[in-house]
N, C-alpha and C positions, 0 to 999 in steps of 0.2 A: 504493500500500500504506500509506504513512505518512498520507496525507490521509484514507484510509478509516478508519484507526485513530483519528485525531484526531476525525473526525466521529462515530465510535461513542462515544468518551469524552465528547464534547460532548453527545450525546443522553442518555447515562447521567447526567451531571451535571445536565443540564436537567430530566430526570424527577425526580431527587433534589431539585432546587430547587423543582419544582412541589409535591412532597410537603411539604417544609419550609415553603414559602410558604403552603400550605393550613393547616398547623398555626399559622402566624403569624396568618392571617386569623381562625382559629377560637379563638385563645388568649384573647380577651376573653370567651368563653362563661361562665366562672365569675363574672366581673364582672357580666354581665347576669343571671345566675341570682340573684345577691345583690340586684341592682336590682329584679328581679321579686318576690322574697320581701319586700323592704322596702317596695316600692311607691313608691320614690323613687330618683332618680339621685344623691342626696346631693351630694358634692363631686367626683364623677367628671366629667372634662372630655370634651366631644364633639369636641375638636380632632383627636385621633388618628384618629377615624373619618371625619371630614370630609376630612382630608388623605389618608387611604388611599383613599377613594372616588375623588377626582379623579386620584390617582396611578394607580389601576387602569384607569380609563377611558382616560387618555392612553397607557398602555402597550398597551391593546387596539388603539388606533389605530396605534401604532408597529408592532405585529406584523402588521397587515393585509398580504396579499400585494402589494397595489398601493402599499404604503408601504415595507415592509422584508421582502422575500421570505424564505422558509425560516425563519420565526419562529413556527411553530405553537405551540411550547411557551410562548412569551411570551403568546400569545392565550389559551390554555386556562386558565392559572392566574389571569390578571388578569380574565378574564370571571367566573370563580368568585368572585374577591375582590370584584368589583363587586356581585354578588348578595348576598354575605354582609354587606357594609357597608351595603347598603340595608336589610337586616333589622335590623342593629344600630341604625342611625339611626332607624328606625321605632319600635323599642322605646324608644330614648332620648326621642323626642318624646312617646310615650305616658306615660312615667313622669316627665317633667320638669314640675314644678308651677309653675315660674317662667315666666309668660306671655311676658315680654320675652326671656328666654333661648330659649324655644321658637321664638318668631318670628324671632330672630336666626339660629338653626340652619336654619330653613326657607328664609330668604332666601339664606343661604350655599349651600345645596343647589341652589336655583334658579339662582343665578349660575354655579355650577360646571357645571350641565347646559347652560346657554345658551352658556357659553364653549367647552365641548367640542364642541357641535353646530356652532358657528361655525368652530372650528379644523378639524374634519373637512371641512366644506364648502369652506373656502378651500384646504386642502391638496390636495384631489382635483380642484379646478377650476382653480386658478391655477398650481400646479406640475405639470409633465408628465413628470418622470422619478422613478424610485424613489430615486435617489441624493439628489436635492434634497429630496424628501419625508422621507427618512430623517434628513437633517441637521437640518431644521427641527423635526420632531416629536421627534427625539432630544434636541435642546437643551432643548426644553420638558419632555420626560420627565425629564431630569436635574434640572431645577428642582423639579418636583413630587415626584420620588422622594426628593430630599434633604429636602424639606419634610415628607414622610411620616415619615422617620427622625428629623427634628428636632422633630416635633410634641410628643413627650413631654418636651421640655426645660422646658415650662411646669410639668409635673408634677414634674420634677426640682427646680425652684425651690421648689415646695411641700414636697418631701421635705426639702430642706436647712433650710427655715424651721421646719418642725414636728418635724424629726428623726424622721420616721415614713415608712415606705414603704407604709402601708396603702392609699393611693390610687394606687400605681404597681404594677400587676400584674406579678408576677415572670415568669410564662410568656410574657407579651407581649414583655418585654425579651429573654428567652432565645431565643424564636422569631425575633425581629428579628435577633439576632446570628447565629444559624445560617443564616437566610435570606440575610443580607449576605455571609457567607463562601461559600455555595453559588453565588450568582449572580455574585460577583466571579470565582470560579473559572471559571464558564461563559463569562464575558466574554472570557477569554483563549484560547478554543478555537473559532474564531480570535478575535483581539483585536477587541472592540467597545467603543470608549470610552464610548458612550452608556449601556451597561449597567455597565461597570467603574467609572466615576467615582462615580455616586450610591451604588452598593452598597458600594464601598470606604469612602466617607464614612459610610454607614449602619452599617457594621461597627464603626467607631470610636465613633459615638454610642451604639450598643447596648452596647458594652463598657463605656462610661462609666456607663450605667444599671445594669449588673450590679455594677460596683464600688460604686456608690452604695447599691445594695440590700444588699450585703454589709456595708457600713459602718454602716447604720442598722437592720439586721434586729433586733439585740438590743434596741435602744432602743424599737423598735416594739412588741415583745413586752411590755416594761415599761409602755409607755403604754396599751396595750389592757388589760393586767391591772389597772392603776390605775383605768382608766375603769370596768371591771366592778365593782371593789371599791367605788368611789364610788356606783355605781348601787345596789349591794346595801345600803350604809349608808343611802342615801336611802330605799330601800324599807322598811328596818327602822325608820327614824325616823318615816316616815309611819304605819307600823303602830302604833308606840308612841303617836303622837298620837291615832290612831283609838281605841285602847284607853282612853286617858285621857279621851276625850270620851264613852266608853260606846257607840261606834259598832260595836265589834267585840268578840266574845267572847274574853277573854284566853287561855282554854284553847285555842281554835281557832287563835289567832294564834301561840301557842307550839308548836302542833302536837301538843298533848296530847290524850289520849282523854277523853271525858266521864266 
């Protein structure tokens, strides 16, 4: 009776974790809409997406029945996450105008895929019990999961330096926090250290990002407003120069009717 109740709660928390994780994976959509509109990746970093890609692939391997039985909810969300990250990285490569940076991202993707293929092959051929496979893949999964949560640390450094959260998407940080809480809870029903450890650490990292966002939110608004004002002043100055040189009708520049 008790075990059945625990299993039911675990499934509910797992499904909730799937939904939250899906929002986590989709949270960069506004960022990529901005990239699409501007036609450039600007200062956005590919690191979070590269880290999330390899993290999702390793968790798909961990959730396989021949590695860690009864983990279908781990497979479903991480398979979806893998597909989503592939789309994001493809868009990043399309709108990255720095050839060296684009080549670097491509090489990292290739290394990740080769590493995952080698890992899956070795695990399924060398180790012959699900317990051993779970331990090895679980340890590797912990490393990559922590890496995924820690990936935005480079962006956090940029935030502290510039006193602006413009390039640290709020919804990504919020979704990471909610995802960490959900999967940490799931890991205790029953206890699974390979899921509990990285998601517990991820919850702390995500909370730090949210606190940083709250700290620099107002200064970001001031910086963006100042930038818009500077652009407007520059535009007016150029208009004045054009008028002085006789290149523009003063009345049209001023917005007056003829």
